[in-house]
C-alpha positions as a LaTeX table, in Angstrom:
\begin{tabular}{lrrr}
\hline
Residue & $x$ (\AA) & $y$ (\AA) & $z$ (\AA) \\
\hline
Met1 & 31.18 & 0.81 & 17.23 \\
Glu2 & 32.68 & $-0.94$ & 14.25 \\
Gln3 & 33.17 & 1.27 & 11.22 \\
Ser4 & 32.15 & $-1.56$ & 8.90 \\
Ala5 & 28.66 & $-1.84$ & 10.40 \\
Ala6 & 25.67 & $-0.68$ & 8.40 \\
Leu7 & 24.75 & 2.93 & 9.03 \\
Tyr8 & 21.32 & 2.18 & 10.47 \\
Arg9 & 22.94 & $-0.13$ & 13.04 \\
Lys10 & 25.79 & 2.22 & 13.76 \\
Trp11 & 23.44 & 5.15 & 14.37 \\
Arg12 & 20.70 & 3.27 & 16.25 \\
Pro13 & 19.66 & 5.43 & 19.23 \\
Leu14 & 20.91 & 4.32 & 22.62 \\
Thr15 & 18.72 & 6.57 & 24.77 \\
Phe16 & 15.18 & 7.93 & 24.59 \\
Gly17 & 16.60 & 11.36 & 23.84 \\
Asp18 & 18.24 & 10.09 & 20.65 \\
Val19 & 14.95 & 8.76 & 19.23 \\
Val20 & 13.51 & 11.26 & 16.73 \\
Gly21 & 9.93 & 11.69 & 15.67 \\
Gln22 & 8.39 & 9.75 & 18.59 \\
Asp23 & 8.43 & 12.29 & 21.39 \\
His24 & 4.94 & 11.34 & 22.58 \\
Ile25 & 6.20 & 7.81 & 23.32 \\
Thr26 & 9.70 & 8.47 & 24.63 \\
Ala27 & 8.45 & 11.08 & 27.10 \\
Ala28 & 5.88 & 8.65 & 28.55 \\
Leu29 & 8.36 & 5.77 & 28.83 \\
Arg30 & 11.01 & 7.99 & 30.41 \\
Ala31 & 8.51 & 9.23 & 32.99 \\
Gln32 & 7.43 & 5.69 & 33.89 \\
Val33 & 10.99 & 4.52 & 34.39 \\
Gln34 & 11.86 & 7.58 & 36.43 \\
Ser35 & 8.83 & 7.18 & 38.72 \\
Gly36 & 9.10 & 3.40 & 38.99 \\
Arg37 & 5.63 & 2.83 & 37.48 \\
Val38 & 6.77 & 0.39 & 34.83 \\
Ser39 & 4.04 & $-1.87$ & 33.48 \\
His40 & 4.45 & $-5.63$ & 33.16 \\
Ala41 & 3.57 & $-5.67$ & 29.43 \\
Tyr42 & 3.88 & $-3.18$ & 26.58 \\
Leu43 & 2.69 & $-3.33$ & 22.99 \\
Phe44 & 4.48 & $-1.21$ & 20.38 \\
Thr45 & 2.74 & $-0.89$ & 17.01 \\
Gly46 & 3.54 & 1.10 & 13.89 \\
Thr47 & 4.98 & 0.87 & 10.41 \\
Arg48 & 8.46 & $-0.49$ & 9.74 \\
Gly49 & 11.52 & 1.50 & 10.71 \\
Thr50 & 9.79 & 3.88 & 13.13 \\
Gly51 & 11.70 & 2.79 & 16.27 \\
Lys52 & 9.64 & 0.02 & 17.88 \\
Thr53 & 12.48 & $-2.43$ & 18.52 \\
Thr54 & 14.87 & 0.40 & 19.32 \\
Cys55 & 12.58 & 1.78 & 22.03 \\
Ala56 & 11.99 & $-1.73$ & 23.35 \\
Lys57 & 15.74 & $-2.27$ & 23.87 \\
Ile58 & 16.17 & 1.16 & 25.43 \\
Leu59 & 13.28 & 0.43 & 27.82 \\
Ala60 & 14.81 & $-2.94$ & 28.72 \\
Arg61 & 18.15 & $-1.32$ & 29.56 \\
Ala62 & 16.49 & 1.53 & 31.47 \\
Val63 & 14.50 & $-0.90$ & 33.65 \\
Cys64 & 17.57 & $-3.04$ & 34.39 \\
Cys65 & 20.10 & $-0.19$ & 34.60 \\
Glu66 & 22.07 & 0.08 & 37.83 \\
Asn67 & 22.57 & 3.84 & 37.48 \\
Pro68 & 19.62 & 5.32 & 35.58 \\
Lys69 & 19.65 & 9.05 & 34.89 \\
Asn70 & 16.29 & 10.79 & 34.56 \\
Gly71 & 14.69 & 7.64 & 33.24 \\
Glu72 & 17.51 & 7.02 & 30.73 \\
Pro73 & 19.90 & 4.04 & 30.78 \\
Cys74 & 23.52 & 4.85 & 31.50 \\
Asn75 & 24.77 & 2.29 & 28.92 \\
Glu76 & 27.92 & 1.89 & 31.04 \\
Cys77 & 26.96 & $-0.46$ & 33.86 \\
Pro78 & 27.37 & $-4.23$ & 33.50 \\
Ser79 & 23.62 & $-4.69$ & 33.03 \\
Cys80 & 23.44 & $-2.21$ & 30.16 \\
Arg81 & 26.58 & $-3.56$ & 28.53 \\
Ser82 & 25.38 & $-7.15$ & 28.72 \\
Ile83 & 22.12 & $-6.20$ & 26.97 \\
Leu84 & 23.97 & $-4.17$ & 24.34 \\
Asp85 & 26.24 & $-7.06$ & 23.38 \\
Asp86 & 23.45 & $-9.69$ & 23.73 \\
Ser87 & 25.26 & $-11.63$ & 26.43 \\
Ala88 & 22.64 & $-11.27$ & 29.17 \\
Ser89 & 20.92 & $-14.57$ & 29.96 \\
Asp90 & 17.88 & $-12.78$ & 31.36 \\
Phe91 & 17.26 & $-10.80$ & 28.19 \\
Ser92 & 15.58 & $-12.55$ & 25.23 \\
Glu93 & 14.60 & $-11.12$ & 21.87 \\
Ile94 & 12.24 & $-13.55$ & 20.14 \\
Asp95 & 11.25 & $-13.44$ & 16.49 \\
Ala96 & 7.62 & $-14.57$ & 16.41 \\
Ala97 & 7.79 & $-15.14$ & 12.67 \\
Ser98 & 10.05 & $-18.18$ & 13.17 \\
Asn99 & 9.03 & $-19.09$ & 16.75 \\
Asn100 & 5.27 & $-18.98$ & 16.46 \\
Ser101 & 4.24 & $-22.41$ & 17.68 \\
Val102 & 2.55 & $-23.20$ & 20.97 \\
Glu103 & 5.61 & $-25.22$ & 22.06 \\
Asn104 & 7.79 & $-22.09$ & 21.90 \\
Ile105 & 5.39 & $-20.17$ & 24.11 \\
Arg106 & 5.14 & $-23.06$ & 26.55 \\
Asp107 & 8.93 & $-23.05$ & 26.91 \\
Leu108 & 8.79 & $-19.31$ & 27.56 \\
Arg109 & 6.03 & $-19.80$ & 30.12 \\
Asp110 & 8.14 & $-22.36$ & 31.95 \\
Glu111 & 11.12 & $-19.97$ & 32.08 \\
Val112 & 9.42 & $-16.91$ & 33.53 \\
Ile113 & 8.88 & $-18.52$ & 36.92 \\
Tyr114 & 12.63 & $-18.47$ & 37.62 \\
Ser115 & 14.23 & $-15.41$ & 39.13 \\
Pro116 & 16.72 & $-13.43$ & 37.00 \\
Val117 & 20.37 & $-14.37$ & 37.29 \\
Ser118 & 22.30 & $-11.20$ & 36.43 \\
Leu119 & 19.67 & $-8.52$ & 35.76 \\
Ser120 & 16.95 & $-7.11$ & 37.95 \\
His121 & 14.25 & $-8.25$ & 35.53 \\
Arg122 & 13.65 & $-10.96$ & 32.99 \\
Val123 & 12.87 & $-9.10$ & 29.77 \\
Tyr124 & 11.22 & $-10.71$ & 26.74 \\
Ile125 & 10.92 & $-8.75$ & 23.49 \\
Ile126 & 8.61 & $-10.55$ & 21.05 \\
Asp127 & 8.98 & $-8.99$ & 17.62 \\
Glu128 & 6.25 & $-9.36$ & 14.97 \\
Val129 & 3.96 & $-10.82$ & 17.61 \\
His130 & 1.04 & $-10.94$ & 15.17 \\
Met131 & 2.72 & $-13.99$ & 13.57 \\
Leu132 & 1.94 & $-16.18$ & 16.60 \\
Ser133 & $-0.61$ & $-18.92$ & 16.07 \\
Ala134 & $-3.97$ & $-18.91$ & 17.81 \\
Ala135 & $-2.82$ & $-21.66$ & 20.18 \\
Ala136 & 0.36 & $-19.72$ & 20.97 \\
Phe137 & $-1.69$ & $-16.61$ & 21.80 \\
Asn138 & $-3.85$ & $-18.67$ & 24.13 \\
Ala139 & $-0.78$ & $-20.10$ & 25.83 \\
Leu140 & 0.67 & $-16.61$ & 26.27 \\
Leu141 & $-2.55$ & $-15.08$ & 27.55 \\
Lys142 & $-2.50$ & $-16.19$ & 31.18 \\
Thr143 & 1.21 & $-15.52$ & 31.62 \\
Leu144 & 0.80 & $-12.09$ & 30.08 \\
Glu145 & $-2.07$ & $-11.26$ & 32.40 \\
Glu146 & $-0.41$ & $-12.19$ & 35.70 \\
Pro147 & 3.36 & $-12.62$ & 35.21 \\
Pro148 & 5.82 & $-12.70$ & 38.10 \\
Ser149 & 6.92 & $-9.29$ & 39.35 \\
His150 & 10.42 & $-9.72$ & 37.87 \\
Val151 & 9.16 & $-10.26$ & 34.28 \\
Leu152 & 8.72 & $-7.59$ & 31.61 \\
Phe153 & 7.08 & $-8.32$ & 28.24 \\
Ile154 & 7.52 & $-5.95$ & 25.27 \\
Leu155 & 5.54 & $-6.93$ & 22.17 \\
Ala156 & 6.11 & $-5.29$ & 18.78 \\
Thr157 & 4.00 & $-5.58$ & 15.64 \\
Thr158 & 3.36 & $-3.89$ & 12.32 \\
Glu159 & $-0.14$ & $-5.38$ & 11.94 \\
Ile160 & $-2.07$ & $-4.56$ & 15.07 \\
His161 & $-5.36$ & $-5.82$ & 13.61 \\
Lys162 & $-4.04$ & $-9.40$ & 13.75 \\
Val163 & $-3.42$ & $-9.29$ & 17.51 \\
Pro164 & $-6.35$ & $-10.68$ & 19.56 \\
Ala165 & $-8.29$ & $-8.24$ & 21.70 \\
Thr166 & $-7.54$ & $-10.36$ & 24.77 \\
Ile167 & $-3.83$ & $-9.65$ & 24.29 \\
Leu168 & $-4.40$ & $-5.95$ & 23.62 \\
Ser169 & $-6.38$ & $-5.51$ & 26.83 \\
Arg170 & $-3.46$ & $-6.77$ & 28.93 \\
Cys171 & $-0.79$ & $-4.46$ & 27.50 \\
Gln172 & $-0.01$ & $-0.78$ & 27.48 \\
Arg173 & $-0.29$ & 0.16 & 23.84 \\
Phe174 & 1.92 & 2.77 & 22.16 \\
Asp175 & 1.35 & 3.73 & 18.51 \\
Phe176 & 4.47 & 4.81 & 16.62 \\
Arg177 & 3.85 & 7.46 & 13.97 \\
Arg178 & 5.44 & 7.83 & 10.57 \\
Ile179 & 8.43 & 10.14 & 10.91 \\
Pro180 & 7.98 & 13.42 & 8.99 \\
Pro181 & 10.27 & 13.88 & 5.97 \\
Glu182 & 11.72 & 17.06 & 7.43 \\
Thr183 & 12.79 & 15.20 & 10.58 \\
Ile184 & 14.35 & 12.40 & 8.54 \\
Ala185 & 16.22 & 14.89 & 6.35 \\
Asp186 & 17.64 & 16.68 & 9.39 \\
Arg187 & 18.80 & 13.36 & 10.84 \\
Leu188 & 20.47 & 12.42 & 7.54 \\
Leu189 & 22.31 & 15.74 & 7.43 \\
Tyr190 & 23.49 & 15.17 & 11.01 \\
Ile191 & 24.74 & 11.65 & 10.20 \\
Ala192 & 26.50 & 12.88 & 7.07 \\
Glu193 & 28.27 & 15.58 & 9.06 \\
Lys194 & 29.43 & 13.08 & 11.67 \\
Glu195 & 30.56 & 10.62 & 9.01 \\
Gly196 & 32.56 & 13.31 & 7.22 \\
Tyr197 & 30.54 & 13.32 & 4.00 \\
Lys198 & 28.79 & 16.15 & 2.22 \\
Leu199 & 25.05 & 15.82 & 1.70 \\
Thr200 & 23.05 & 18.55 & 0.02 \\
Pro201 & 19.67 & 19.50 & 1.54 \\
Asp202 & 17.88 & 18.64 & $-1.72$ \\
Ala203 & 19.40 & 15.17 & $-1.76$ \\
Ala204 & 18.50 & 14.68 & 1.90 \\
Ala205 & 14.91 & 15.69 & 1.12 \\
Asp206 & 14.77 & 13.21 & $-1.77$ \\
Ile207 & 16.07 & 10.36 & 0.38 \\
Ala208 & 13.66 & 11.29 & 3.18 \\
Arg209 & 10.76 & 11.20 & 0.75 \\
Leu210 & 11.80 & 7.77 & $-0.51$ \\
Gly211 & 12.02 & 6.56 & 3.09 \\
Asp212 & 8.24 & 6.97 & 3.37 \\
Gly213 & 8.25 & 7.71 & 7.09 \\
Ser214 & 10.81 & 5.04 & 7.98 \\
Met215 & 14.06 & 6.27 & 9.50 \\
Arg216 & 15.77 & 2.92 & 9.03 \\
Asp217 & 14.88 & 2.75 & 5.34 \\
Ala218 & 16.05 & 6.32 & 4.78 \\
Ile219 & 19.41 & 5.69 & 6.45 \\
Ser220 & 19.84 & 2.50 & 4.43 \\
Leu221 & 19.15 & 4.41 & 1.21 \\
Tyr222 & 21.68 & 7.05 & 2.19 \\
Asp223 & 24.19 & 4.30 & 2.90 \\
Arg224 & 23.80 & 3.16 & $-0.72$ \\
Cys225 & 24.44 & 6.67 & $-1.99$ \\
Met226 & 27.57 & 7.39 & 0.05 \\
Pro227 & 30.60 & 7.64 & $-2.30$ \\
Tyr228 & 34.22 & 7.19 & $-1.43$ \\
Asp229 & 34.66 & 10.91 & $-1.90$ \\
Gly230 & 32.72 & 13.87 & $-3.17$ \\
Thr231 & 29.24 & 15.16 & $-2.41$ \\
Val232 & 25.94 & 13.33 & $-2.35$ \\
Asp233 & 23.55 & 15.47 & $-4.41$ \\
Thr234 & 20.31 & 14.79 & $-6.25$ \\
Lys235 & 22.11 & 13.41 & $-9.31$ \\
Arg236 & 24.07 & 11.04 & $-7.13$ \\
Val237 & 20.86 & 9.87 & $-5.44$ \\
Glu238 & 19.16 & 9.29 & $-8.80$ \\
Phe239 & 22.17 & 7.40 & $-10.13$ \\
Ser240 & 22.71 & 5.23 & $-7.04$ \\
Leu241 & 19.06 & 4.38 & $-6.38$ \\
Gly242 & 17.95 & 4.10 & $-10.02$ \\
Ile243 & 15.34 & 6.82 & $-9.66$ \\
Pro244 & 14.18 & 8.75 & $-12.76$ \\
Ser245 & 14.89 & 12.45 & $-12.53$ \\
Asp246 & 12.11 & 14.95 & $-12.06$ \\
Asp247 & 12.90 & 16.52 & $-15.44$ \\
Ala248 & 12.52 & 13.19 & $-17.23$ \\
Val249 & 9.19 & 12.38 & $-15.57$ \\
Val250 & 7.80 & 15.86 & $-16.23$ \\
Ser251 & 8.88 & 15.75 & $-19.87$ \\
Ile252 & 7.11 & 12.41 & $-20.40$ \\
Phe253 & 3.90 & 13.75 & $-18.89$ \\
Glu254 & 4.13 & 16.95 & $-20.92$ \\
Ala255 & 4.28 & 14.80 & $-24.06$ \\
Val256 & 1.19 & 12.94 & $-22.85$ \\
Ile257 & $-0.68$ & 16.22 & $-22.40$ \\
Lys258 & 0.24 & 17.30 & $-25.93$ \\
Asn259 & $-0.84$ & 13.93 & $-27.37$ \\
Asp260 & 2.77 & 13.42 & $-28.45$ \\
Ala261 & 3.13 & 9.65 & $-28.30$ \\
Ala262 & 6.54 & 9.78 & $-29.97$ \\
Gly263 & 7.88 & 12.22 & $-27.36$ \\
Ala264 & 6.56 & 10.10 & $-24.48$ \\
Leu265 & 8.11 & 6.98 & $-26.02$ \\
Ser266 & 11.44 & 8.77 & $-26.51$ \\
Gly267 & 11.58 & 9.88 & $-22.87$ \\
Phe268 & 10.67 & 6.40 & $-21.65$ \\
Ser269 & 13.27 & 4.76 & $-23.90$ \\
Glu270 & 16.01 & 6.95 & $-22.43$ \\
Leu271 & 15.06 & 5.96 & $-18.91$ \\
Tyr272 & 14.87 & 2.31 & $-19.92$ \\
Ala273 & 18.34 & 2.49 & $-21.50$ \\
Asp274 & 19.69 & 3.98 & $-18.26$ \\
Gly275 & 18.44 & 0.95 & $-16.35$ \\
Lys276 & 15.60 & 2.66 & $-14.49$ \\
Asp277 & 12.97 & 0.39 & $-13.01$ \\
Met278 & 9.69 & 0.54 & $-14.93$ \\
Ile279 & 7.55 & 0.19 & $-11.82$ \\
Thr280 & 9.44 & 3.13 & $-10.32$ \\
Ile281 & 8.77 & 5.20 & $-13.45$ \\
Ala282 & 5.05 & 4.44 & $-13.22$ \\
Gly283 & 5.08 & 5.29 & $-9.53$ \\
Arg284 & 6.75 & 8.62 & $-10.20$ \\
Leu285 & 4.11 & 9.44 & $-12.82$ \\
Leu286 & 1.41 & 8.68 & $-10.27$ \\
Ala287 & 3.16 & 10.90 & $-7.73$ \\
Leu288 & 3.26 & 13.72 & $-10.29$ \\
Ile289 & $-0.46$ & 13.35 & $-11.03$ \\
Arg290 & $-1.17$ & 13.38 & $-7.30$ \\
Asp291 & 0.69 & 16.66 & $-6.87$ \\
Ile292 & $-1.17$ & 18.13 & $-9.84$ \\
Tyr293 & $-4.43$ & 17.19 & $-8.17$ \\
Val294 & $-3.24$ & 18.84 & $-4.95$ \\
Ile295 & $-2.50$ & 22.12 & $-6.71$ \\
Arg296 & $-5.80$ & 22.07 & $-8.59$ \\
Ala297 & $-7.78$ & 21.29 & $-5.42$ \\
Thr298 & $-5.97$ & 23.39 & $-2.81$ \\
Gly299 & $-3.41$ & 25.59 & $-4.53$ \\
Lys300 & $-1.10$ & 25.16 & $-1.52$ \\
Arg301 & 2.46 & 24.09 & $-2.11$ \\
Glu302 & 3.01 & 22.75 & 1.41 \\
Tyr303 & 0.94 & 19.65 & 0.54 \\
Leu304 & 3.21 & 18.63 & $-2.33$ \\
Ser305 & 5.11 & 15.41 & $-1.65$ \\
Ala306 & 7.18 & 14.57 & $-4.72$ \\
Phe307 & 7.68 & 17.54 & $-7.05$ \\
Ser308 & 8.28 & 21.23 & $-6.63$ \\
Tyr309 & 5.58 & 23.85 & $-7.04$ \\
Glu310 & 7.36 & 25.40 & $-10.01$ \\
Arg311 & 7.15 & 22.12 & $-11.92$ \\
Val312 & 3.60 & 21.23 & $-11.00$ \\
Lys313 & 1.82 & 24.58 & $-11.38$ \\
Pro314 & 2.20 & 24.87 & $-15.21$ \\
Leu315 & 0.95 & 21.30 & $-15.63$ \\
Ser316 & $-2.07$ & 21.89 & $-13.41$ \\
Asp317 & $-3.12$ & 24.82 & $-15.58$ \\
Thr318 & $-3.19$ & 22.70 & $-18.75$ \\
Cys319 & $-4.48$ & 19.34 & $-17.49$ \\
Ser320 & $-8.18$ & 18.55 & $-17.26$ \\
Pro321 & $-9.54$ & 16.34 & $-14.46$ \\
Ala322 & $-10.80$ & 13.88 & $-17.07$ \\
Leu323 & $-7.30$ & 13.42 & $-18.50$ \\
Leu324 & $-5.80$ & 13.00 & $-15.02$ \\
Glu325 & $-8.42$ & 10.42 & $-14.12$ \\
Tyr326 & $-7.83$ & 8.53 & $-17.35$ \\
Cys327 & $-4.04$ & 8.51 & $-16.80$ \\
Ile328 & $-4.53$ & 7.21 & $-13.27$ \\
Ser329 & $-6.69$ & 4.34 & $-14.52$ \\
Cys330 & $-4.14$ & 3.46 & $-17.22$ \\
Ile331 & $-1.21$ & 3.45 & $-14.78$ \\
Ser332 & $-3.18$ & 1.52 & $-12.15$ \\
Asp333 & $-4.04$ & $-1.16$ & $-14.68$ \\
Leu334 & $-0.38$ & $-1.33$ & $-15.68$ \\
Leu335 & 0.83 & $-1.74$ & $-12.11$ \\
Ser336 & $-1.74$ & $-4.45$ & $-11.43$ \\
Arg337 & $-0.46$ & $-6.69$ & $-14.22$ \\
Val338 & 3.14 & $-5.65$ & $-14.90$ \\
Thr339 & 4.51 & $-8.21$ & $-12.44$ \\
Arg340 & 2.71 & $-11.02$ & $-14.29$ \\
Val341 & 3.66 & $-10.25$ & $-17.89$ \\
Ser342 & 6.89 & $-11.39$ & $-19.50$ \\
Val343 & 7.45 & $-8.37$ & $-21.77$ \\
Lys344 & 7.19 & $-5.52$ & $-19.28$ \\
Arg345 & 8.65 & $-2.90$ & $-21.58$ \\
Ala346 & 5.95 & $-3.38$ & $-24.24$ \\
Asp347 & 3.24 & $-3.18$ & $-21.59$ \\
Cys348 & 4.62 & 0.11 & $-20.26$ \\
Glu349 & 4.94 & 1.57 & $-23.75$ \\
Ile350 & 1.35 & 0.63 & $-24.61$ \\
Cys351 & 0.25 & 2.37 & $-21.43$ \\
Leu352 & 2.03 & 5.54 & $-22.56$ \\
Phe353 & 0.43 & 5.28 & $-26.01$ \\
Lys354 & $-3.02$ & 5.01 & $-24.48$ \\
Met355 & $-2.45$ & 8.06 & $-22.29$ \\
Ala356 & $-1.02$ & 10.10 & $-25.16$ \\
Met357 & $-3.85$ & 9.18 & $-27.52$ \\
Gly358 & $-6.39$ & 10.28 & $-24.96$ \\
Lys359 & $-9.55$ & 8.81 & $-23.51$ \\
Asp360 & $-11.85$ & 9.72 & $-26.42$ \\
Ser361 & $-9.69$ & 8.10 & $-29.06$ \\
Ser362 & $-9.57$ & 4.81 & $-27.19$ \\
Ser363 & $-13.20$ & 4.55 & $-26.10$ \\
Ala364 & $-15.15$ & 6.21 & $-28.93$ \\
Pro365 & $-14.87$ & 3.32 & $-31.40$ \\
Gly366 & $-16.24$ & 0.91 & $-28.85$ \\
Val367 & $-19.21$ & 3.15 & $-28.14$ \\
Val368 & $-20.00$ & 3.56 & $-31.83$ \\
Leu369 & $-19.99$ & $-0.18$ & $-32.36$ \\
Glu370 & $-22.16$ & $-0.91$ & $-29.38$ \\
Lys371 & $-24.99$ & 1.52 & $-30.16$ \\
Pro372 & $-25.93$ & 0.15 & $-33.61$ \\
Ala373 & $-25.92$ & $-3.35$ & $-32.16$ \\
Val374 & $-28.53$ & $-2.30$ & $-29.60$ \\
Lys375 & $-30.66$ & $-0.55$ & $-32.25$ \\
Ala376 & $-30.50$ & $-3.57$ & $-34.54$ \\
Glu377 & $-31.84$ & $-5.81$ & $-31.81$ \\
Lys378 & $-34.86$ & $-3.65$ & $-30.99$ \\
Pro379 & $-36.64$ & $-4.08$ & $-34.36$ \\
Lys380 & $-36.13$ & $-7.83$ & $-34.06$ \\
Thr381 & $-37.72$ & $-7.99$ & $-30.65$ \\
Ala382 & $-40.51$ & $-5.50$ & $-31.52$ \\
Pro383 & $-42.25$ & $-7.62$ & $-34.19$ \\
Ala384 & $-42.15$ & $-10.64$ & $-31.88$ \\
Pro385 & $-45.34$ & $-9.65$ & $-30.03$ \\
Ala386 & $-47.10$ & $-8.77$ & $-33.35$ \\
Pro387 & $-47.36$ & $-12.36$ & $-34.62$ \\
Ala388 & $-48.52$ & $-13.39$ & $-31.18$ \\
Lys389 & $-51.73$ & $-11.33$ & $-31.59$ \\
Pro390 & $-52.89$ & $-12.86$ & $-34.89$ \\
Ala391 & $-52.29$ & $-16.28$ & $-33.38$ \\
Ala392 & $-55.71$ & $-16.01$ & $-31.76$ \\
Pro393 & $-57.64$ & $-15.64$ & $-35.00$ \\
Glu394 & $-56.00$ & $-18.80$ & $-36.34$ \\
Lys395 & $-58.36$ & $-20.92$ & $-34.21$ \\
Pro396 & $-61.52$ & $-19.50$ & $-35.76$ \\
Ala397 & $-59.85$ & $-19.99$ & $-39.14$ \\
Glu398 & $-60.19$ & $-23.77$ & $-38.64$ \\
Pro399 & $-63.98$ & $-23.80$ & $-38.75$ \\
Ala400 & $-63.79$ & $-21.84$ & $-42.00$ \\
Pro401 & $-62.75$ & $-24.88$ & $-44.00$ \\
Glu402 & $-65.54$ & $-26.84$ & $-42.33$ \\
Ser403 & $-68.04$ & $-24.31$ & $-43.59$ \\
Glu404 & $-66.48$ & $-24.56$ & $-47.00$ \\
Glu405 & $-66.81$ & $-28.33$ & $-46.88$ \\
Lys406 & $-70.45$ & $-28.04$ & $-45.85$ \\
Ala407 & $-71.07$ & $-25.64$ & $-48.67$ \\
Pro408 & $-70.56$ & $-28.27$ & $-51.31$ \\
Glu409 & $-72.94$ & $-30.59$ & $-49.40$ \\
Ser410 & $-75.59$ & $-27.91$ & $-49.55$ \\
Asn411 & $-74.82$ & $-27.47$ & $-53.22$ \\
Thr412 & $-75.49$ & $-31.15$ & $-53.83$ \\
Ser413 & $-78.88$ & $-30.77$ & $-52.25$ \\
Ala414 & $-79.50$ & $-27.60$ & $-54.15$ \\
Pro415 & $-80.42$ & $-29.25$ & $-57.44$ \\
Pro416 & $-83.65$ & $-30.83$ & $-56.09$ \\
Lys417 & $-84.67$ & $-27.45$ & $-54.74$ \\
Arg418 & $-84.04$ & $-25.90$ & $-58.09$ \\
Thr419 & $-86.31$ & $-28.51$ & $-59.77$ \\
Glu420 & $-89.05$ & $-27.66$ & $-57.32$ \\
Ser421 & $-88.68$ & $-23.96$ & $-57.87$ \\
Ala422 & $-88.76$ & $-24.36$ & $-61.63$ \\
Pro423 & $-92.48$ & $-24.98$ & $-61.79$ \\
Val424 & $-93.02$ & $-22.03$ & $-59.46$ \\
Ala425 & $-91.18$ & $-19.85$ & $-61.87$ \\
Glu426 & $-93.40$ & $-21.12$ & $-64.67$ \\
\hline
\end{tabular}
C-alpha cells in the first residue's frame, strides 16, 4: 500500500484472522463462509472503530472469492482485487447518512433483481443504517426479507436502538465489543515495530486508554505522535496530544485536598500556559476521582483505568467520600456549561476555588441565612389565627351599644318613678 496513507487505512485488516478483539464474530463468519451457510442479510452493531465496516468488506470478499481458504478471502483473485480497489460494479458501499431517502432505497430495490456482472454475488454494505428515514426502512423491508439468491446485504450501525424491530428480525445480528486496552496496546506495539519506530509500553498503554475501546481512534492517535525520528514515550504522547501529565493532575488534586487554592490555581495556570485543553483537564480530574473511588471501594488495582496504584493509594487514604462527591458535582457543573460560556478559563478557575474551599465553606452561609428567614415567618403566621377567634365576639359587641342607648331612655323615664317613690320614702 501507499506509504503516505493514514496508518489506520494502511493497517486495516484484510482477513478475519487479522481482526483483533472480535474473535466471537470472526470465528462465526469464517465458519459460515467455509460451510456455505451464508445468510442473505447481516447486521453489525457496536461503537465506532471496533471493526464493523472492516468485517463487512472481508465478508464480501470471502463470499465472492474465487479461491477461498478456510473461510478467508485470498485477496489475490480478480474478484477480491476488484473489491479492494472499489472497481467492482456488483459491490456497493452506501452511506445511509447522505442517502437516506426513500428514492435511494427504491433505486437499490430496482437494481437487486439483476444478476451480478463480474462477481458471484451482488453485495450492498449500508453504513450507519439507522440514519434511514421511516419510509426508506419500509421500502427496504420487503427486499430485505426475500431478496434474490445472488444478493447479500450487510448493515452497520452504531445506534441499534434506532433500527426498527422489523429490520432486526430479518438480519443476523452481531454485536461488536469494545476492544480491551491491552489488546490495543499490543497492536500498537506491533504496528510501531513494522513501521520502524520505537514505542514504549507505557506510551502504548496511554494511547490505548485514550482510544476508549476503538482501534481506529487509537491508531489515529498514534499516527499523530509518530516523530520523524526518536522514540514515542509518555512525554511525547502528552506533548503531541495536548494531554496533561499525571503528575500535574495529581498535584492539582493534592492542593484541593489541602484547601490550597493558590496551589491548585498555580498548577492549572501552568497547564493553561502549555496550551492544554481545559475540558481535557477536567476530564482527567474526573478520571482521577473515579480511580480513587475504585481503590476505596475495592482496593484492587486491576480496576484502575487512568492512573497507577502508587499515585492513587495515598490520595484515597486522605480523601473523604463527601469531598469526592462535592468535587464530582463541581466538575460536572463545569462541564455542562463550559461550552456555552465565553470566558472558559475563569469558569475553570472558579471551579477549582470551590473545590479547594470545600463544601462547608460554600454552603454554610446559605444555610445560616435560610434558617432565620423561616423562623421569622412562623411568628407572623402564628398570630394570624388568634385575631380570627375574637372576631366572633365582635358580633355580640354590637348589641352592647343598643343597650347603652336604651339605658338613657330608661333614665328619662326614671324621674317619674323617683317622684312616686318619694312619698313612699316619707
